[in-house]
Phi, psi and omega in degrees: 000314179295324179294323177294322180294319179295319179295323177291326179293312180291336177290323178285328183286137178248127181247135177228152180284169183293321180297321179291321178297320178297319179294322178295320178295320180296325180289327183281351179293149178292133181265135178257112185267139174239033182288175184293331180296320178293321181295324180293332179288333181288144178260114182273124181247135178254164178292147180295150181289137181276127179264098181285334182271334181282186183259355183269106177225141180274128179281348181289130180290161179297325175213156182283125180258139177292149181290332183248140175292344180263018186298322185269010176271172181288332182224079184294323181294315179297316181295322177296317179296319181294317179294323179295314180294321178295321178293320177295322180294322179289327182284323186246027181286342180265001177287139181304141181239163178256159177300159184297324182284345180257358178289147178299134181278120184244150177256102182279165178298140173286165181298318179296321179292322179292323178296317180290327180287322182271339182073023183233149180273084182271135179285162181294321180294322179292319179291332176296328177294325176292320180295324178296318179293321178297320179295320179291322177290329179291341180280354175297140184306129184302326181283340181251006184286127179293155179296328179297319179291320181296321179295320180292320179295321179293334178294329183262008178287144178290130181294139180085357179218085181294330180211142180295140177297123181291147179297137180293130181294143178291152181235160177255125184284185184293340180269004181080020182260143171246149185241139176221139181247130178230150180223147177206120184054243181262005184259150175221149183218136171250121186243129176249130185238131180217148180295136183191218187245007178102018179282138182230122177235135178236113184055039179078001179247159177292161183294333178291321179287324181287320182234091182295329181283141180295323181297320179292321178294319178296322179294319181291325182266006187300318179300319179291324181290320181293319181274000179058048180235028184294319184267010184255336186231151170259141184240130175232116186239144174239114184244153179202149175080157175071198180254186184294316181294319177296322178293321179296318180287331174293322176296324179301311181293316179296322179293320179296320179291322177292326179291327179291338177291320178285318185225088180296338182292348180276002185298316177300322180292315181291328178291319177295330179279354179079028183261348187266327186272134178284139178273111185276358185292142180210168181292133179283140185290155177285141179258147177294140181087001179234157182286322177225209182297319181229347182289130180259154177293158181296133181275127179242126183291317182230000000 
């Protein structure tokens, strides 16, 4: 009896292999037809014909164009400003200009202010190129300067400072002395100049005792020698800090500034001699991991 029941159970059960079951499931999946009958059912629509002779035209562009050609660059505002200044410089480069020392002194935007205004991380070297172009455009004669250039220059002016405070002119005190301050590296010098017979004292000592080297003495007396005023003025200098050479060059700058108080007409002569401009060079600081500012330790393989 039990054998008959088992035979009837297995007789009703149908067994199929895994490959056949997989094929049956694949056959039962819905089929997506791309036959010609389906294509014929679709309605193909084309774009309307453009009437070039008629009056109906769409003002909408085929695609949206950026307003600036520098839109896809990393710093579009900076690139636009740079291209604008370069184009103005090329257009007005033949307009008469004034010397650099007679151009109006302007206070341009600082790098931090320009970064906050433009919203871009502009490097110092890149912003220096903009400042150079602004300085060259500022040298255009004020009476001949175009309004377009003036508007662009005003855009880069520092807010709250329309013009740099001019240096206070030196004065001659009741004793007939003029004062000039000069600096070089770590040295500073206060120079008092008064009409006399050519006497020079540095910290109460003669110039030979203060500067034993001939080169330092020539450097300290260079403004008087260039202007041929060695026997016309007495010089009293107070120096501090730095070394002997730095003190001598600090005296050079201070003496030139004191001399310009007595005779402002000597400025072109002193400028050509290099006595008016301060020398900003200084010793570079030592870096960690190096023997000096740039010297590296000896490399040893093993």
